[in-house]
C-alpha positions as CSV (number, residue, x, y, z in Angstrom):
1,M,-21.8,-4.3,56.2
2,F,-22.7,-0.7,56.9
3,L,-19.1,0.0,58.2
4,T,-17.6,-1.4,55.0
5,L,-19.8,0.9,53.0
6,V,-18.9,3.9,55.1
7,A,-15.2,3.0,54.8
8,M,-15.5,2.7,51.0
9,L,-17.2,6.0,50.7
10,S,-14.6,7.7,52.9
11,M,-11.8,6.1,51.0
12,T,-13.3,7.3,47.7
13,T,-13.4,10.8,49.2
14,A,-9.8,10.4,50.4
15,F,-8.7,9.3,46.9
16,A,-10.3,12.2,45.2
17,E,-10.2,14.7,48.1
18,G,-10.9,18.2,46.9
19,D,-10.9,17.3,43.2
20,K,-13.4,18.0,40.6
21,V,-13.2,16.4,37.2
22,A,-9.6,17.4,36.5
23,N,-8.1,18.8,33.4
24,V,-5.6,16.1,32.4
25,D,-3.2,18.7,31.2
26,N,-2.9,19.7,34.9
27,V,0.0,17.9,36.6
28,E,-2.1,17.8,39.9
29,A,-4.5,15.3,38.2
30,Y,-1.6,12.8,38.2
31,E,-0.6,13.2,41.8
32,L,-2.0,10.4,43.9
33,N,-1.5,11.1,47.6
34,I,-3.6,8.7,49.5
35,N,-4.0,7.9,53.1
36,M,-2.7,4.4,53.4
37,N,-4.4,3.9,56.8
38,K,-7.8,4.6,55.3
39,L,-7.0,2.4,52.3
40,S,-5.9,-0.4,54.7
41,A,-9.1,-0.1,56.7
42,A,-11.3,0.0,53.6
43,L,-9.6,-3.1,52.1
44,D,-9.2,-4.8,55.5
45,L,-5.5,-5.5,54.8
46,A,-3.4,-7.9,56.8
47,N,-0.1,-6.6,58.1
48,D,1.9,-8.2,55.3
49,Q,-0.4,-6.8,52.7
50,K,-0.1,-3.3,53.9
51,E,3.6,-3.0,53.0
52,A,3.1,-4.6,49.6
53,V,0.1,-2.3,48.8
54,A,2.1,0.7,49.8
55,D,5.0,-0.3,47.6
56,I,2.7,-1.0,44.6
57,H,0.9,2.4,45.1
58,H,4.2,4.2,45.3
59,T,5.3,2.7,42.0
60,F,1.9,3.5,40.4
61,A,2.0,7.1,41.6
62,S,5.6,7.4,40.2
63,E,4.5,6.0,36.8
64,L,1.6,8.5,36.7
65,M,3.9,11.5,37.4
66,F,6.2,10.2,34.7
67,A,3.3,10.0,32.3
68,A,2.3,13.6,33.1
69,Q,5.5,14.9,31.5
70,Y,4.6,13.6,28.0
71,A,2.4,14.8,25.1
72,N,-1.2,13.7,25.0
73,N,-1.0,10.5,22.9
74,D,2.1,9.2,24.7
75,R,0.6,10.3,28.1
76,K,-2.5,8.2,27.4
77,A,-0.5,5.1,26.6
78,L,1.7,5.6,29.7
79,V,-1.3,6.1,32.0
80,A,-3.0,3.0,30.6
81,R,0.2,1.0,31.1
82,A,0.5,2.3,34.7
83,I,-3.1,1.4,35.5
84,D,-2.7,-2.1,33.9
85,N,0.5,-2.7,36.0
86,D,-1.2,-1.5,39.2
87,V,-4.2,-3.7,38.7
88,K,-2.0,-6.7,37.8
89,W,0.2,-6.3,40.9
90,M,-2.8,-5.6,43.2
91,R,-4.5,-8.7,42.0
92,Y,-1.5,-10.7,43.1
93,V,-1.5,-9.2,46.6
94,L,-5.3,-8.9,47.4
95,N,-7.9,-11.5,47.8
96,E,-11.0,-11.4,45.6
97,K,-13.2,-9.3,47.9
98,Q,-10.4,-6.8,48.6
99,F,-9.6,-6.6,44.8
100,R,-13.2,-5.8,43.9
101,T,-13.2,-3.0,46.5
102,Y,-9.9,-1.7,45.3
103,L,-11.1,-1.7,41.6
104,T,-14.1,0.3,42.7
105,L,-11.9,2.9,44.5
106,L,-9.4,3.0,41.6
107,N,-12.1,3.5,39.0
108,T,-13.7,6.3,41.0
109,T,-10.4,8.0,41.4
110,I,-9.5,7.7,37.8
111,N,-12.9,9.1,36.7
112,N,-12.8,11.9,39.3
113,R,-9.4,13.0,38.1
114,G,-10.4,12.8,34.4
115,L,-7.6,10.3,33.6
116,N,-9.8,8.0,31.6
117,K,-10.4,10.4,28.7
């Protein structure tokens, strides 16, 4: 239990490493470079899940970078759609416990980067 908590906290740090609440006009707020090994450990992924999660994350990160190129209202809609797609696909790949942990990490990352405003 304690190790899971430590892994979650370190994963949250890895997701938002070096970031303060970001200005959403800054393209760096949309760059999601995560350590897949730490994410795998935090979620306790099986080998077949690791590749699927990496592919889903790559698509999510690409969609966020695409959204960063647009004006504010369009950007908000594209970010919301990217998040919805990511959650939908992760729900399919992860079990319930893994999914709850992933949502915690995702929400923390989105809040730290200021993408929820």
